[in-house]
Every structure is written in C-alpha cells, then in structure tokens.
C-alpha positions as CSV (number, residue, x, y, z in Angstrom):
1,M,38.1,-6.3,35.3
2,K,34.8,-6.0,37.2
3,L,33.6,-9.6,37.6
4,S,30.2,-10.9,38.8
5,V,30.0,-14.6,39.9
6,S,26.5,-15.9,40.7
7,G,24.5,-19.1,40.8
8,K,20.9,-19.9,39.8
9,Q,19.4,-21.8,42.7
10,I,22.8,-23.0,43.9
11,D,25.2,-21.6,46.5
12,I,28.6,-20.3,45.2
13,G,31.3,-20.7,47.8
14,Q,34.3,-18.4,48.3
15,A,36.8,-21.0,47.0
16,L,34.8,-21.3,43.7
17,R,34.7,-17.4,43.4
18,E,38.5,-17.2,43.9
19,H,39.1,-20.0,41.3
20,V,36.9,-18.2,38.8
21,T,38.5,-14.8,39.4
22,D,42.0,-16.1,39.1
23,A,41.4,-18.3,36.0
24,L,39.3,-15.8,34.1
25,N,41.5,-12.8,34.7
26,G,44.5,-14.9,33.5
27,A,42.7,-16.1,30.3
28,V,41.3,-12.7,29.5
29,E,44.6,-10.9,29.9
30,K,46.4,-13.5,27.8
31,Y,44.1,-13.0,24.8
32,F,42.5,-9.5,25.1
33,G,44.5,-7.3,27.5
34,N,42.3,-5.4,29.8
35,A,38.6,-6.4,29.6
36,M,35.9,-4.1,31.0
37,D,33.6,-6.6,32.8
38,G,32.6,-10.2,33.0
39,T,29.8,-12.3,34.3
40,V,29.9,-16.0,35.3
41,V,26.6,-17.8,36.1
42,F,26.4,-21.3,37.4
43,S,23.3,-23.5,37.2
44,R,22.4,-27.1,37.8
45,E,20.4,-29.3,35.3
46,A,19.6,-32.7,36.7
47,H,23.0,-34.2,37.6
48,E,25.2,-31.7,35.7
49,F,26.4,-28.2,36.4
50,Q,26.5,-25.5,33.7
51,A,28.8,-22.5,33.6
52,E,28.0,-19.6,31.4
53,I,30.7,-16.9,30.8
54,T,30.2,-13.5,29.2
55,V,33.1,-11.1,29.0
56,H,32.9,-7.5,27.6
57,V,36.4,-7.2,26.0
58,G,36.0,-4.0,24.1
59,K,33.6,-1.5,22.7
60,G,30.7,-3.5,21.3
61,I,32.6,-6.8,21.6
62,Q,31.5,-9.6,23.9
63,V,32.9,-13.1,24.2
64,Q,30.6,-15.9,25.4
65,A,31.2,-19.5,26.3
66,H,29.3,-22.2,28.2
67,A,29.9,-25.8,29.2
68,K,28.5,-28.6,31.3
69,A,30.2,-31.1,33.6
70,G,29.6,-33.1,36.7
71,D,30.9,-30.4,39.0
72,P,31.0,-26.6,38.9
73,Y,34.8,-26.4,38.7
74,G,34.9,-28.7,35.7
75,A,32.1,-26.8,33.9
76,F,33.9,-23.5,34.4
77,D,37.3,-24.9,33.3
78,L,35.7,-26.3,30.1
79,A,33.9,-23.1,29.3
80,T,37.1,-21.1,29.9
81,E,38.9,-23.3,27.3
82,H,36.3,-22.4,24.7
C-alpha cells in the first residue's frame, strides 16, 4: 500500500512514521486485504493532537477515521481502532 504521512504545522519524526506504517498496514490487511493507498495527517489543536486517516480500500471505496489525544501516537491509535 502506498502511504503518505504528513503533519500540518508539526514535524513528523521517523519513529512516528514507522509506527503509522506498521500499524496501518496490519489493520488494513486484517480487514480489507490489499488496499491501494492511504493518507495520515497529524495536526495540533491547542493542547491536543488530531490524527486523520483516509484509506482507499477498493474501487470507489474509502475508509476514514479521526481521533484526538494528548499525543500523536495516542491520536493515531484511537483513530486506527475506529
């Protein structure tokens, strides 16, 4: 799966990119098989981080989730559970 991980006005480190890649690939393969592409965008609102996930799992089918938490890892993990 082609995956894009970015941040809006925040720096995304290599460790977070690896965590996102490993976790999202595992979750997508578990439920959908081979997905085409995915996008994860992190942003910060006041004291919380938000993770927005969009995955194109098939022709005309997109799965989206978002969550907020006190740190980017927590926000991503909550969004992945959704």
